[in-house]
C-alpha positions in Angstrom: 0.1 0.0 0.0 1.8 3.5 -0.9 1.3 6.7 1.1 -2.1 7.6 0.1 -2.6 10.7 -1.6 0.4 12.7 -1.1 0.5 16.5 -1.9 3.6 18.6 -1.5 3.6 21.1 0.9 6.9 22.0 1.9 11.1 22.3 1.3 13.4 22.7 4.1 17.0 23.8 3.4 20.1 24.0 5.2 21.9 27.3 5.0 25.3 29.5 6.1 23.6 31.8 4.7 20.2 32.7 6.8 19.3 36.0 6.8 20.5 36.2 2.9 18.1 32.6 2.4 15.3 34.7 3.9 15.4 38.2 1.8 16.5 36.0 -1.2 12.9 34.0 -1.0 10.7 37.1 0.1 11.9 38.9 -2.7 11.4 36.2 -5.5 8.6 34.6 -3.7 6.8 37.1 -2.0 6.9 34.9 1.3 6.8 36.2 4.9 7.9 35.3 8.1 5.7 32.6 10.0 8.0 31.8 13.0 11.8 32.2 13.9 14.3 32.0 16.1 18.6 31.8 15.8 18.6 28.7 14.3 15.2 28.0 12.2 12.8 30.0 9.7 9.6 29.3 8.6 8.1 31.2 5.6 4.9 30.7 3.5 3.6 32.8 0.6 0.0 31.6 0.5 -2.7 30.0 2.8 -0.5 26.9 3.8 1.4 27.6 7.3 4.9 26.9 5.7 6.2 26.3 2.5 9.8 26.8 3.4 12.1 26.2 6.1 15.7 27.4 6.7 17.9 25.9 9.3 21.1 27.9 10.3 23.9 25.4 10.4 26.4 28.5 11.9 24.1 27.6 15.0 22.9 23.7 14.6 26.6 23.1 13.3 28.7 26.0 13.9 31.7 24.0 13.3 31.1 22.2 10.3 32.5 22.8 7.0 32.0 26.4 5.3 33.6 25.4 1.8 31.2 23.8 -1.0 31.4 20.5 0.5 29.3 21.4 3.8 26.2 19.8 4.3 24.0 22.8 2.3 21.0 22.2 0.3 17.5 20.5 0.7 17.3 18.3 3.8 13.4 17.7 3.2 10.8 17.6 1.1 7.4 17.4 2.6 4.0 16.2 1.6 0.5 16.8 2.8 -1.8 14.0 3.6 -5.4 14.3 4.2 -6.0 11.9 7.6 -3.4 10.1 10.3 -4.7 7.1 9.5 -4.4 6.1 6.2 -0.9 7.6 6.8 -0.4 5.0 9.7 -2.1 2.3 7.6 0.8 3.0 5.0 3.6 2.9 7.2 2.4 -0.5 8.5 2.3 -1.7 4.8 5.1 -0.5 4.4 6.8 -1.3 7.8 6.4 -5.2 6.2 8.5 -4.4 2.9 11.2 -3.3 5.6 10.6 0.4 4.7 10.5 2.6 7.9 10.3 5.9 8.8 13.4 7.0 10.9 11.8 9.8 13.0 8.2 10.0 14.0 7.5 13.3 15.8 4.0 15.6 16.3 5.1 19.3 15.9 2.0 20.8 17.1 0.7 22.3 13.8 1.2 18.9 12.0 1.9 15.4 12.8 4.9 13.6 10.6 6.5 10.2 9.6 10.1 10.7 8.0 11.7 8.2 5.5 14.6 8.2 3.4 15.3 6.3 -0.1 17.7 3.7 -0.9 20.2 7.2 -2.2 19.2 9.0 1.4 17.1 12.0 0.0 14.7 12.6 3.0 11.0 13.2 2.9 8.3 14.4 5.3 4.6 12.8 5.3 2.4 14.9 7.1 -1.1 15.3 8.9 -2.1 18.9 9.7 -3.0 18.5 13.9 -6.3 21.3 13.0 -9.1 21.2 10.9 -8.0 24.4 9.1 -4.6 25.8 7.7 -5.8 29.0 9.8 -5.9 27.2 12.7 -2.3 25.5 11.9 -1.2 29.3 11.1 -2.0 30.4 14.4 -0.1 27.6 15.9 2.9 29.4 14.7 2.1 33.0 16.3 1.2 31.5 19.8 3.2 30.4 23.2 3.2 26.3 22.4 5.6 26.8 18.8 8.6 28.8 21.5 7.9 26.3 24.1 9.0 23.5 22.2 10.2 24.4 18.0 10.8 20.7 17.3 8.1 18.7 18.5 7.4 15.6 20.4 8.3 12.0 18.7 5.7 9.3 18.9 4.8 5.5 18.2 3.4 5.1 14.9 2.6 1.0 16.3 0.8 2.8 19.2 -1.1 5.6 17.3 -2.6 2.9 15.5 -3.7 0.7 17.9 -5.5 3.6 19.5 -7.2 4.9 16.3 -8.2 1.1 15.9 -9.5 1.1 19.1 -11.6 4.0 18.6 -9.8 7.0 19.4 -10.5 9.9 16.9 -7.4 11.7 15.4 -8.0 15.2 17.0 -6.8 13.4 20.2 -3.9 11.9 18.9 -2.9 15.1 17.4 -2.7 17.1 19.9 0.7 18.3 21.0 2.0 16.7 24.8 3.8 19.9 25.4 4.9 18.4 29.0 6.4 15.1 27.0 10.0 15.7 26.2 11.1 17.8 23.2 12.5 15.6 20.4 16.2 15.3 19.5 16.3 16.1 15.5 16.9 13.3 13.3 17.7 12.6 10.2 20.8 14.7 8.5 20.5 17.0 11.2 21.0 14.3 13.8 24.5 13.8 11.7 25.5 17.0 11.5 25.2 18.0 15.4 26.5 14.7 16.3 29.9 15.8 14.3 
């Protein structure tokens, strides 16, 4: 069973030209800032909660190389899905074929499964945590995002069992801000460790 009806949503870039990248995307795409701190910035040009995100490698991996071989560029491409049940049922089917996510995290505005293809290209499959895009955008300007800008990890097996036992998606998608903040995973995890 493939991932059900993925729709392109956003791209995340790793950069050592944080301010320059933000200005370029503002000029070229007409983006506006949705949320930013020293390490991360999220921007959009339409009703989505974000279309581009930028990770500041000077903060995340300050000792990394600044030359052409440094890990700047696309971190991952994200796809939106209409339901968590559909995503988790696809997760279950893919798992039987040896395809498993490297990160399962509820970001607060969306809950996501992150996969890497055989070449290591990273992708995110996400379900919005709110009923409307406006509510997702509002999350970015509330206090919760500053309290936990990364998210909380979850167990997809547990979530699928809970859904099948009658729990609602709304119940599962509500982020627990008292839970431990997830570490960064995937290529970011490698950069922080080096």
